[in-house]
Structures are given as structure tokens and as C-alpha cells.
C-alpha positions in Angstrom: -38.3 49.3 -37.0 -41.9 50.1 -37.6 -44.7 47.8 -36.5 -46.5 47.6 -39.8 -43.8 45.9 -41.8 -43.5 43.3 -39.1 -47.2 42.7 -39.1 -47.2 42.1 -42.7 -44.3 39.7 -42.6 -46.0 37.7 -39.9 -49.2 37.7 -42.0 -47.4 36.6 -45.2 -45.6 33.9 -43.3 -48.7 32.4 -41.8 -50.5 32.6 -45.2 -47.6 30.7 -46.7 -47.7 28.1 -43.9 -51.5 27.7 -44.1 -51.2 27.2 -47.8 -48.7 24.7 -47.6 -50.5 22.7 -44.8 -53.7 22.9 -46.8 -51.9 21.5 -49.8 -50.4 18.7 -47.8 -53.9 17.9 -46.4 -55.5 18.0 -49.7 -52.8 15.6 -51.0 -53.4 13.1 -48.3 -57.3 13.4 -48.6 -57.1 12.7 -52.3 -56.0 9.1 -51.6 -58.7 8.7 -48.9 -61.7 6.4 -49.9 -65.2 7.1 -48.5 -66.0 3.4 -48.7 -66.8 1.0 -45.9 -64.6 -1.9 -46.3 -66.5 -5.1 -44.9 -64.8 -8.0 -46.5 -62.0 -9.5 -44.8 -60.1 -10.2 -47.9 -59.5 -6.4 -48.3 -57.7 -6.1 -45.0 -54.7 -4.5 -46.5 -57.1 -1.7 -48.1 -58.5 -1.1 -44.8 -55.0 -0.6 -43.2 -53.9 1.7 -45.8 -57.0 3.9 -45.3 -56.6 3.7 -41.5 -53.0 5.2 -42.0 -54.2 7.8 -44.3 -56.9 8.9 -41.8 -54.3 9.0 -39.1 -52.1 11.3 -41.0 -55.0 13.5 -41.8 -56.0 13.6 -38.2 -52.4 14.7 -37.3 -52.4 17.4 -39.9 -55.8 18.8 -39.3 -55.2 20.5 -35.8 -52.2 22.3 -37.3 -54.3 23.5 -40.2 -57.1 24.7 -37.9 -54.6 26.5 -35.6 -52.9 28.2 -38.5 -56.3 29.3 -39.9 -57.2 30.9 -36.6 -53.8 32.7 -36.3 -54.2 33.9 -39.8 -57.6 35.3 -39.0 -56.3 37.0 -35.7 -53.4 38.6 -37.6 -55.7 39.8 -40.3 -58.0 41.4 -37.8 -55.0 43.1 -36.3 -54.1 44.4 -39.7 -57.6 45.7 -40.4 -57.8 47.2 -36.9 -54.3 48.9 -37.4 -55.6 50.6 -40.6 -59.0 51.5 -39.1 -57.2 53.1 -36.2 -54.9 54.8 -38.6 -57.9 56.1 -40.6 -59.6 57.3 -37.4 -56.6 59.2 -36.3 -56.2 61.0 -39.7 -59.8 62.0 -39.8 -59.9 63.5 -36.3 -59.8 67.4 -36.6 
């Protein structure tokens, strides 16, 4: 099997995973409030927000890792095509 189709399959899979993780992170961040809760009677709101932030902190490293992997595979694809062009243009 040729290398190029495998590279494209890996790239598409990483793109799909990155998109799914980004959607999940966006969905979690949508419910997050940027307010400081000072009053003690709103303790349940503070706990809900802490749970949302904890879930976001769990998803963010995965999102960042997928982003860097996607960038690396993108550079491999670009490098592959650049090398192919270089080989075809050599006389």
C-alpha cells in the first residue's frame, strides 16, 4: 500500500477527532459563567461552575495534543508534496 493514502487517512481521522473534541469543549464552555460568586447562598452555583471548569480542564490537554498532532501531520503532507514537486522538476 502506498504511503500517501495512509497519511491522508491519519490526517482526516485527526481532523475529525479534533473537531469532535472542540465541539465538546465548546459545549462545556457554553455553560460556564465568568462571574465571581461571593455570596454564600449561591454555593450550589459555585459548585456547578467548579464542576464545569474541572471538565474543561480535563478536555483541554486532549484538544491541545490533537491540535499539535494535526499540525505535524499537515506539515508531513506539505513536505511530501514539496518533495514530490522537487523530484519531478529535477532534470
